[in-house]
N, CA, C and O atoms as a Tinker XYZ file with bonds, in Angstrom:
   372  protein
     1  N      2.883000   31.319000    1.282000    73     2
     2  CA     3.834000   30.966000    0.171000    64     1     3
     3  C      3.138000   30.081000   -0.857000    63     2     4     5
     4  O      2.790000   30.629000   -1.903000    81     3
     5  N      2.859000   28.615000   -0.673000    73     3     6
     6  CA     2.317000   28.026000   -1.494000    64     5     7
     7  C      0.556000   27.582000   -1.371000    63     6     8     9
     8  O     -0.045000   27.460000   -0.304000    81     7
     9  N      0.126000   27.443000   -2.366000    73     7    10
    10  CA    -1.542000   27.188000   -2.367000    64     9    11
    11  C     -1.349000   25.876000   -2.037000    63    10    12    13
    12  O     -0.436000   25.226000   -2.545000    81    11
    13  N     -2.264000   25.326000   -1.079000    73    11    14
    14  CA    -2.402000   23.838000   -0.920000    64    13    15
    15  C     -3.134000   23.468000   -2.389000    63    14    16    17
    16  O     -3.928000   24.182000   -3.002000    81    15
    17  N     -2.640000   22.160000   -2.765000    73    15    18
    18  CA    -2.861000   21.558000   -4.083000    64    17    19
    19  C     -4.276000   20.616000   -3.526000    63    18    20    21
    20  O     -3.770000   19.819000   -2.735000    81    19
    21  N     -5.534000   20.385000   -3.561000    73    19    22
    22  CA    -6.230000   20.171000   -3.018000    64    21    23
    23  C     -6.918000   18.816000   -4.195000    63    22    24    25
    24  O     -7.314000   19.480000   -5.152000    81    23
    25  N     -7.169000   17.509000   -4.468000    73    23    26
    26  CA    -7.430000   16.746000   -5.415000    64    25    27
    27  C     -8.518000   15.657000   -4.601000    63    26    28    29
    28  O     -8.510000   14.922000   -3.614000    81    27
    29  N     -9.723000   16.193000   -6.032000    73    27    30
    30  CA   -10.581000   15.045000   -5.145000    64    29    31
    31  C    -10.364000   13.801000   -5.911000    63    30    32    33
    32  O     -9.925000   13.812000   -7.061000    81    31
    33  N    -10.737000   12.517000   -5.137000    73    31    34
    34  CA   -10.574000   11.436000   -5.764000    64    33    35
    35  C    -11.702000   10.584000   -5.645000    63    34    36    37
    36  O    -12.431000   10.394000   -4.671000    81    35
    37  N    -11.734000   10.080000   -6.839000    73    35    38
    38  CA   -13.236000    9.129000   -7.066000    64    37    39
    39  C    -13.449000    8.142000   -5.763000    63    38    40    41
    40  O    -12.609000    7.505000   -5.128000    81    39
    41  N    -14.680000    8.231000   -5.617000    73    39    42
    42  CA   -15.057000    7.694000   -4.367000    64    41    43
    43  C    -14.519000    6.018000   -4.210000    63    42    44    45
    44  O    -14.735000    5.189000   -5.094000    81    43
    45  N    -13.871000    5.737000   -3.069000    73    43    46
    46  CA   -13.523000    4.300000   -2.987000    64    45    47
    47  C    -11.755000    4.511000   -3.438000    63    46    48    49
    48  O    -11.111000    3.462000   -3.401000    81    47
    49  N    -10.864000    5.978000   -3.908000    73    47    50
    50  CA    -9.532000    5.687000   -3.876000    64    49    51
    51  C     -9.662000    6.603000   -2.465000    63    50    52    53
    52  O    -10.415000    7.476000   -2.033000    81    51
    53  N     -8.283000    5.757000   -1.944000    73    51    54
    54  CA    -7.659000    6.687000   -0.561000    64    53    55
    55  C     -6.341000    6.800000   -1.178000    63    54    56    57
    56  O     -5.928000    5.780000   -1.729000    81    55
    57  N     -5.365000    8.161000   -1.200000    73    55    58
    58  CA    -4.405000    8.214000   -1.441000    64    57    59
    59  C     -3.690000    7.893000   -0.033000    63    58    60    61
    60  O     -4.253000    7.873000    1.062000    81    59
    61  N     -2.408000    7.662000   -0.278000    73    59    62
    62  CA    -1.638000    7.002000    1.161000    64    61    63
    63  C     -0.037000    7.620000    1.425000    63    62    64    65
    64  O      0.411000    7.590000    2.571000    81    63
    65  N      0.544000    8.014000    0.630000    73    63    66
    66  CA     1.523000    8.968000    0.254000    64    65    67
    67  C      2.560000    8.220000   -0.608000    63    66    68    69
    68  O      2.370000    7.132000   -1.153000    81    67
    69  N      3.905000    9.108000   -0.661000    73    67    70
    70  CA     4.681000    8.651000   -1.710000    64    69    71
    71  C      5.643000    8.063000   -0.808000    63    70    72    73
    72  O      6.162000    8.327000    0.277000    81    71
    73  N      5.681000    6.983000   -1.858000    73    71    74
    74  CA     6.458000    6.012000   -1.374000    64    73    75
    75  C      7.487000    5.100000   -2.666000    63    74    76    77
    76  O      6.913000    5.100000   -3.755000    81    75
    77  N      8.760000    4.419000   -2.670000    73    75    78
    78  CA     9.301000    3.957000   -3.683000    64    77    79
    79  C      8.285000    2.586000   -3.986000    63    78    80    81
    80  O      7.638000    2.498000   -5.030000    81    79
    81  N      8.269000    2.050000   -3.435000    73    79    82
    82  CA     7.415000    0.744000   -3.695000    64    81    83
    83  C      6.330000    0.512000   -2.674000    63    82    84    85
    84  O      6.338000    1.256000   -1.694000    81    83
    85  N      5.336000   -0.476000   -2.769000    73    83    86
    86  CA     4.388000   -0.743000   -1.750000    64    85    87
    87  C      4.934000   -1.626000   -0.693000    63    86    88    89
    88  O      4.547000   -1.286000    0.425000    81    87
    89  N      5.956000   -2.973000   -0.714000    73    87    90
    90  CA     6.278000   -2.995000    0.492000    64    89    91
    91  C      7.418000   -1.377000    1.217000    63    90    92    93
    92  O      7.770000   -1.601000    2.375000    81    91
    93  N      7.770000   -0.405000    0.832000    73    91    94
    94  CA     8.143000    0.528000    1.324000    64    93    95
    95  C      6.961000    1.091000    2.083000    63    94    96    97
    96  O      7.250000    1.276000    3.265000    81    95
    97  N      5.806000    1.397000    1.792000    73    95    98
    98  CA     4.685000    1.831000    2.394000    64    97    99
    99  C      4.299000    0.796000    3.478000    63    98   100   101
   100  O      4.145000    1.220000    4.623000    81    99
   101  N      4.148000   -0.373000    3.254000    73    99   102
   102  CA     4.017000   -1.313000    4.098000    64   101   103
   103  C      4.844000   -1.424000    5.270000    63   102   104   105
   104  O      4.302000   -1.454000    6.376000    81   103
   105  N      6.034000   -1.485000    5.161000    73   103   106
   106  CA     7.297000   -1.327000    5.922000    64   105   107
   107  C      6.928000    0.094000    7.090000    63   106   108   109
   108  O      6.765000    0.029000    8.309000    81   107
   109  N      6.888000    1.137000    6.314000    73   107   110
   110  CA     6.343000    3.021000    7.045000    64   109   111
   111  C      4.924000    2.595000    7.700000    63   110   112   113
   112  O      4.477000    3.544000    8.344000    81   111
   113  N      4.340000    1.811000    7.724000    73   111   114
   114  CA     3.178000    1.651000    8.446000    64   113   115
   115  C      3.170000    1.006000    9.640000    63   114   116   117
   116  O      2.440000    1.263000   10.598000    81   115
   117  N      4.458000   -0.304000    9.516000    73   115   118
   118  CA     4.496000   -1.392000   10.582000    64   117   119
   119  C      5.891000   -0.229000   11.427000    63   118   120   121
   120  O      6.143000   -0.403000   12.619000    81   119
   121  N      6.299000    0.368000   10.981000    73   119   122
   122  CA     7.604000    0.681000   11.786000    64   121   123
   123  C      7.015000    0.809000   13.295000    63   122   124   125
   124  O      7.370000    0.177000   14.290000    81   123
   125  N      5.971000    1.851000   13.173000    73   123   126
   126  CA     5.381000    2.725000   14.674000    64   125   127
   127  C      5.286000    1.468000   15.443000    63   126   128   129
   128  O      5.760000    1.564000   16.576000    81   127
   129  N      4.743000    0.183000   15.093000    73   127   130
   130  CA     4.207000   -0.622000   15.771000    64   129   131
   131  C      5.345000   -1.469000   16.315000    63   130   132   133
   132  O      4.944000   -2.269000   17.161000    81   131
   133  N      6.708000   -1.525000   16.061000    73   131   134
   134  CA     7.461000   -2.198000   16.377000    64   133   135
   135  C      8.392000   -1.254000   17.494000    63   134   136   137
   136  O      8.647000   -0.054000   17.397000    81   135
   137  N      8.799000   -2.186000   18.555000    73   135   138
   138  CA     9.751000   -1.520000   19.412000    64   137   139
   139  C     10.950000   -1.227000   18.466000    63   138   140   141
   140  O     10.944000   -1.681000   17.321000    81   139
   141  N     12.144000   -0.352000   19.011000    73   139   142
   142  CA    13.088000   -0.123000   18.510000    64   141   143
   143  C     14.315000   -1.296000   18.555000    63   142   144   145
   144  O     15.355000   -1.366000   17.900000    81   143
   145  N     13.800000   -2.123000   19.525000    73   143   146
   146  CA    14.822000   -3.254000   19.688000    64   145   147
   147  C     14.721000   -4.384000   18.972000    63   146   148   149
   148  O     15.639000   -5.173000   18.743000    81   147
   149  N     13.519000   -4.468000   18.594000    73   147   150
   150  CA    12.811000   -5.402000   17.430000    64   149   151
   151  C     13.042000   -4.842000   16.378000    63   150   152   153
   152  O     13.301000   -5.707000   15.541000    81   151
   153  N     13.103000   -3.592000   15.847000    73   151   154
   154  CA    13.427000   -3.542000   14.363000    64   153   155
   155  C     13.773000   -3.781000   13.158000    63   154   156   157
   156  O     13.651000   -3.389000   11.997000    81   155
   157  N     14.278000   -4.607000   13.859000    73   155   158
   158  CA    15.813000   -5.422000   12.692000    64   157   159
   159  C     14.477000   -6.228000   12.121000    63   158   160   161
   160  O     14.419000   -6.198000   10.892000    81   159
   161  N     13.506000   -6.867000   12.700000    73   159   162
   162  CA    12.476000   -7.918000   12.165000    64   161   163
   163  C     12.065000   -7.572000   10.870000    63   162   164   165
   164  O     11.946000   -8.418000    9.983000    81   163
   165  N     11.751000   -5.904000   10.647000    73   163   166
   166  CA    11.393000   -5.446000    9.505000    64   165   167
   167  C     11.938000   -5.638000    8.227000    63   166   168   169
   168  O     11.351000   -5.569000    7.147000    81   167
   169  N     13.503000   -5.966000    8.525000    73   167   170
   170  CA    14.039000   -6.644000    7.156000    64   169   171
   171  C     14.209000   -8.245000    6.666000    63   170   172   173
   172  O     15.026000   -8.721000    5.878000    81   171
   173  N     13.118000   -8.908000    7.437000    73   171   174
   174  CA    13.026000   -9.860000    7.396000    64   173   175
   175  C     11.691000  -10.287000    7.287000    63   174   176   177
   176  O     11.370000  -11.441000    7.002000    81   175
   177  N     10.923000   -9.378000    7.510000    73   175   178
   178  CA     9.089000  -10.080000    7.181000    64   177   179
   179  C      8.735000  -10.292000    5.540000    63   178   180   181
   180  O      9.167000   -9.699000    4.551000    81   179
   181  N      7.860000  -11.282000    5.666000    73   179   182
   182  CA     7.501000  -11.776000    3.904000    64   181   183
   183  C      6.472000  -10.552000    3.399000    63   182   184   185
   184  O      5.266000  -10.521000    3.649000    81   183
   185  N      7.216000   -9.556000    2.636000    73   183   186
   186  CA     6.525000   -8.465000    2.417000    64   185   187
   187  C      4.830000   -8.742000    1.497000    63   186   188   189
   188  O      3.715000   -8.225000    1.574000    81   187
   189  N      5.587000  -10.063000    0.500000    73   187   190
   190  CA     3.641000  -10.544000   -0.328000    64   189   191
   191  C      2.914000  -11.106000    0.732000    63   190   192   193
   192  O      1.690000  -10.990000    0.677000    81   191
   193  N      3.404000  -11.678000    1.665000    73   191   194
   194  CA     2.046000  -12.195000    2.718000    64   193   195
   195  C      1.629000  -11.107000    3.661000    63   194   196   197
   196  O      0.471000  -11.123000    4.076000    81   195
   197  N      2.457000  -10.162000    4.041000    73   195   198
   198  CA     1.704000   -9.021000    4.741000    64   197   199
   199  C      1.045000   -8.051000    3.739000    63   198   200   201
   200  O      0.212000   -7.229000    4.121000    81   199
   201  N      1.395000   -8.147000    2.570000    73   199   202
   202  CA     0.179000   -7.746000    1.086000    64   201   203
   203  C     -1.060000   -7.932000    1.137000    63   202   204   205
   204  O     -2.062000   -7.217000    1.113000    81   203
   205  N     -0.702000   -9.673000    1.255000    73   203   206
   206  CA    -2.201000  -10.608000    1.213000    64   205   207
   207  C     -2.786000  -10.258000    2.756000    63   206   208   209
   208  O     -3.950000   -9.907000    2.560000    81   207
   209  N     -2.655000  -10.229000    3.430000    73   207   210
   210  CA    -2.907000   -9.984000    4.695000    64   209   211
   211  C     -3.886000   -8.176000    4.667000    63   210   212   213
   212  O     -5.057000   -7.866000    4.887000    81   211
   213  N     -2.917000   -7.558000    4.364000    73   211   214
   214  CA    -3.706000   -6.024000    3.807000    64   213   215
   215  C     -4.518000   -5.898000    2.798000    63   214   216   217
   216  O     -5.286000   -4.937000    2.824000    81   215
   217  N     -4.545000   -6.504000    2.052000    73   215   218
   218  CA    -5.497000   -6.644000    1.103000    64   217   219
   219  C     -6.547000   -7.926000    1.537000    63   218   220   221
   220  O     -7.416000   -8.254000    0.729000    81   219
   221  N     -6.457000   -8.455000    2.513000    73   219   222
   222  CA    -7.518000   -9.473000    2.849000    64   221   223
   223  C     -8.978000   -8.822000    3.267000    63   222   224   225
   224  O     -9.967000   -9.393000    3.724000    81   223
   225  N     -8.811000   -7.711000    3.015000    73   223   226
   226  CA   -11.041000   -7.398000    3.283000    64   225   227
   227  C    -10.829000   -6.952000    2.025000    63   226   228   229
   228  O    -10.552000   -5.756000    2.124000    81   227
   229  N    -10.810000   -7.368000    0.641000    73   227   230
   230  CA   -10.896000   -7.046000   -0.560000    64   229   231
   231  C    -10.666000   -5.760000   -1.338000    63   230   232   233
   232  O    -11.040000   -5.371000   -2.445000    81   231
   233  N     -9.793000   -5.149000   -0.206000    73   231   234
   234  CA    -9.764000   -3.986000   -1.026000    64   233   235
   235  C     -7.998000   -3.963000   -1.864000    63   234   236   237
   236  O     -7.355000   -4.866000   -1.329000    81   235
   237  N     -7.234000   -3.324000   -2.808000    73   235   238
   238  CA    -5.928000   -3.419000   -3.135000    64   237   239
   239  C     -5.501000   -2.404000   -3.040000    63   238   240   241
   240  O     -6.252000   -1.430000   -3.101000    81   239
   241  N     -3.802000   -2.223000   -2.810000    73   239   242
   242  CA    -2.929000   -1.043000   -2.683000    64   241   243
   243  C     -2.313000   -1.274000   -4.075000    63   242   244   245
   244  O     -1.675000   -2.266000   -4.427000    81   243
   245  N     -2.597000   -0.247000   -4.765000    73   243   246
   246  CA    -1.716000    0.506000   -6.219000    64   245   247
   247  C     -0.809000    1.772000   -6.147000    63   246   248   249
   248  O     -0.901000    2.880000   -5.620000    81   247
   249  N      0.186000    1.063000   -6.975000    73   247   250
   250  CA     0.984000    2.487000   -6.980000    64   249   251
   251  C      1.490000    2.779000   -8.464000    63   250   252   253
   252  O      1.871000    1.959000   -9.298000    81   251
   253  N      1.390000    4.227000   -8.576000    73   251   254
   254  CA     1.338000    4.867000   -9.456000    64   253   255
   255  C      2.361000    6.357000   -9.710000    63   254   256   257
   256  O      1.853000    7.478000   -9.730000    81   255
   257  N      3.941000    6.097000   -9.900000    73   255   258
   258  CA     4.984000    7.020000  -10.310000    64   257   259
   259  C      4.950000    7.739000   -8.946000    63   258   260   261
   260  O      5.016000    8.946000   -8.709000    81   259
   261  N      4.797000    6.382000   -7.867000    73   259   262
   262  CA     5.502000    6.814000   -6.573000    64   261   263
   263  C      4.660000    7.197000   -5.449000    63   262   264   265
   264  O      5.025000    7.659000   -4.367000    81   263
   265  N      3.166000    6.872000   -5.968000    73   263   266
   266  CA     2.135000    7.497000   -4.783000    64   265   267
   267  C      1.358000    6.150000   -4.755000    63   266   268   269
   268  O      1.216000    5.498000   -5.789000    81   267
   269  N      0.877000    5.759000   -3.605000    73   267   270
   270  CA     0.577000    4.553000   -3.050000    64   269   271
   271  C     -1.109000    4.996000   -2.821000    63   270   272   273
   272  O     -1.338000    5.927000   -2.049000    81   271
   273  N     -2.222000    4.325000   -3.488000    73   271   274
   274  CA    -3.559000    4.686000   -3.171000    64   273   275
   275  C     -4.228000    3.102000   -2.888000    63   274   276   277
   276  O     -3.903000    2.130000   -3.570000    81   275
   277  N     -4.860000    3.065000   -2.165000    73   275   278
   278  CA    -5.764000    1.876000   -1.738000    64   277   279
   279  C     -7.233000    1.853000   -2.514000    63   278   280   281
   280  O     -8.115000    2.688000   -2.318000    81   279
   281  N     -7.298000    1.037000   -3.183000    73   279   282
   282  CA    -8.677000    1.013000   -3.948000    64   281   283
   283  C     -9.633000    0.215000   -2.705000    63   282   284   285
   284  O     -9.136000   -0.738000   -2.105000    81   283
   285  N    -11.030000    0.690000   -2.384000    73   283   286
   286  CA   -11.628000   -0.079000   -1.786000    64   285   287
   287  C    -12.746000   -1.063000   -2.573000    63   286   288   289
   288  O    -13.368000   -0.873000   -3.618000    81   287
   289  N    -12.737000   -2.450000   -1.417000    73   287   290
   290  CA   -13.024000   -3.598000   -2.157000    64   289   291
   291  C    -14.691000   -3.027000   -2.907000    63   290   292   293
   292  O    -15.039000   -3.729000   -3.857000    81   291
   293  N    -15.342000   -2.246000   -2.661000    73   291   294
   294  CA   -16.609000   -2.120000   -3.740000    64   293   295
   295  C    -16.203000   -1.540000   -5.422000    63   294   296   297
   296  O    -16.798000   -1.798000   -6.468000    81   295
   297  N    -14.988000   -0.689000   -5.205000    73   295   298
   298  CA   -14.214000   -0.295000   -6.473000    64   297   299
   299  C    -13.507000   -1.543000   -6.943000    63   298   300   301
   300  O    -13.431000   -1.659000   -8.166000    81   299
   301  N    -13.071000   -2.326000   -6.337000    73   299   302
   302  CA   -12.200000   -3.352000   -6.671000    64   301   303
   303  C    -13.173000   -4.199000   -7.687000    63   302   304   305
   304  O    -13.006000   -4.600000   -8.839000    81   303
   305  N    -14.373000   -4.307000   -6.667000    73   303   306
   306  CA   -15.356000   -5.328000   -7.413000    64   305   307
   307  C    -15.847000   -5.009000   -8.730000    63   306   308   309
   308  O    -15.993000   -5.821000   -9.643000    81   307
   309  N    -16.100000   -3.741000   -8.770000    73   307   310
   310  CA   -16.429000   -3.015000   -9.980000    64   309   311
   311  C    -15.544000   -2.869000  -11.241000    63   310   312   313
   312  O    -16.041000   -2.457000  -12.290000    81   311
   313  N    -14.140000   -3.227000  -11.141000    73   311   314
   314  CA   -13.645000   -2.653000  -12.056000    64   313   315
   315  C    -12.993000   -4.047000  -12.442000    63   314   316   317
   316  O    -12.115000   -3.997000  -13.302000    81   315
   317  N    -13.330000   -5.329000  -11.889000    73   315   318
   318  CA   -13.333000   -6.169000  -12.102000    64   317   319
   319  C    -11.583000   -6.742000  -11.892000    63   318   320   321
   320  O    -10.727000   -6.212000  -11.184000    81   319
   321  N    -11.428000   -8.113000  -12.858000    73   319   322
   322  CA    -9.838000   -8.575000  -12.482000    64   321   323
   323  C     -8.393000   -7.554000  -13.064000    63   322   324   325
   324  O     -7.210000   -7.571000  -12.722000    81   323
   325  N     -9.045000   -6.834000  -13.935000    73   323   326
   326  CA    -7.898000   -5.720000  -13.961000    64   325   327
   327  C     -7.096000   -5.429000  -12.878000    63   326   328   329
   328  O     -5.866000   -5.410000  -12.942000    81   327
   329  N     -7.959000   -5.126000  -11.550000    73   327   330
   330  CA    -7.091000   -4.974000  -10.322000    64   329   331
   331  C     -6.987000   -6.175000   -9.546000    63   330   332   333
   332  O     -7.642000   -6.227000   -8.505000    81   331
   333  N     -6.153000   -7.310000   -9.938000    73   331   334
   334  CA    -6.103000   -8.256000   -9.385000    64   333   335
   335  C     -5.180000   -8.029000   -8.278000    63   334   336   337
   336  O     -4.589000   -6.950000   -8.252000    81   335
   337  N     -5.023000   -8.680000   -7.584000    73   335   338
   338  CA    -3.855000   -8.466000   -5.799000    64   337   339
   339  C     -2.532000   -8.559000   -6.927000    63   338   340   341
   340  O     -2.439000   -9.290000   -7.913000    81   339
   341  N     -1.728000   -7.721000   -6.491000    73   339   342
   342  CA    -0.417000   -7.353000   -7.234000    64   341   343
   343  C      0.593000   -8.749000   -6.462000    63   342   344   345
   344  O      0.669000   -9.100000   -5.284000    81   343
   345  N      1.086000   -9.146000   -7.377000    73   343   346
   346  CA     2.642000  -10.143000   -6.540000    64   345   347
   347  C      3.681000   -9.390000   -6.703000    63   346   348   349
   348  O      4.199000   -9.238000   -7.809000    81   347
   349  N      4.188000   -8.729000   -5.436000    73   347   350
   350  CA     5.178000   -8.235000   -5.159000    64   349   351
   351  C      6.687000   -9.239000   -5.292000    63   350   352   353
   352  O      6.721000  -10.148000   -4.463000    81   351
   353  N      7.687000   -9.167000   -6.073000    73   351   354
   354  CA     8.894000   -9.581000   -6.411000    64   353   355
   355  C      9.675000   -9.823000   -5.320000    63   354   356   357
   356  O      9.317000   -9.374000   -4.231000    81   355
   357  N     10.729000  -10.486000   -5.425000    73   355   358
   358  CA    12.018000  -10.601000   -3.909000    64   357   359
   359  C     12.701000   -9.190000   -3.768000    63   358   360   361
   360  O     13.217000   -8.746000   -2.743000    81   359
   361  N     12.581000   -8.399000   -5.326000    73   359   362
   362  CA    13.667000   -7.561000   -5.644000    64   361   363
   363  C     12.512000   -6.287000   -4.734000    63   362   364   365
   364  O     12.945000   -5.137000   -4.804000    81   363
   365  N     11.373000   -6.427000   -4.069000    73   363   366
   366  CA    10.593000   -5.484000   -3.623000    64   365   367
   367  C     10.859000   -5.601000   -2.131000    63   366   368   369
   368  O     10.583000   -4.599000   -1.471000    81   367
   369  N     11.399000   -6.766000   -1.423000    73   367   370
   370  CA    11.565000   -7.041000   -0.292000    64   369   371
   371  C     12.571000   -6.060000    0.586000    63   370   372
   372  O     12.782000   -6.299000    1.775000    81   371
């Protein structure tokens, strides 16, 4: 039917999927870890704090045109302050 599109990302860049926002990505990653009876908690998480914890290894999550990428710590260090940690707004919750 369709040929698979293969994209080679630069070393240190991982494509994580298509999401509306970084908090939407984080929520999708956390959902399988929460039992259905406790799923309500996902509506009340402090997603900026979750993002800070997620990036505590020095990596950065970035979103471009609805696609979320992880930039490895080494790449972030080479790129400098242009990829500083992203602050999410309360609208992203």
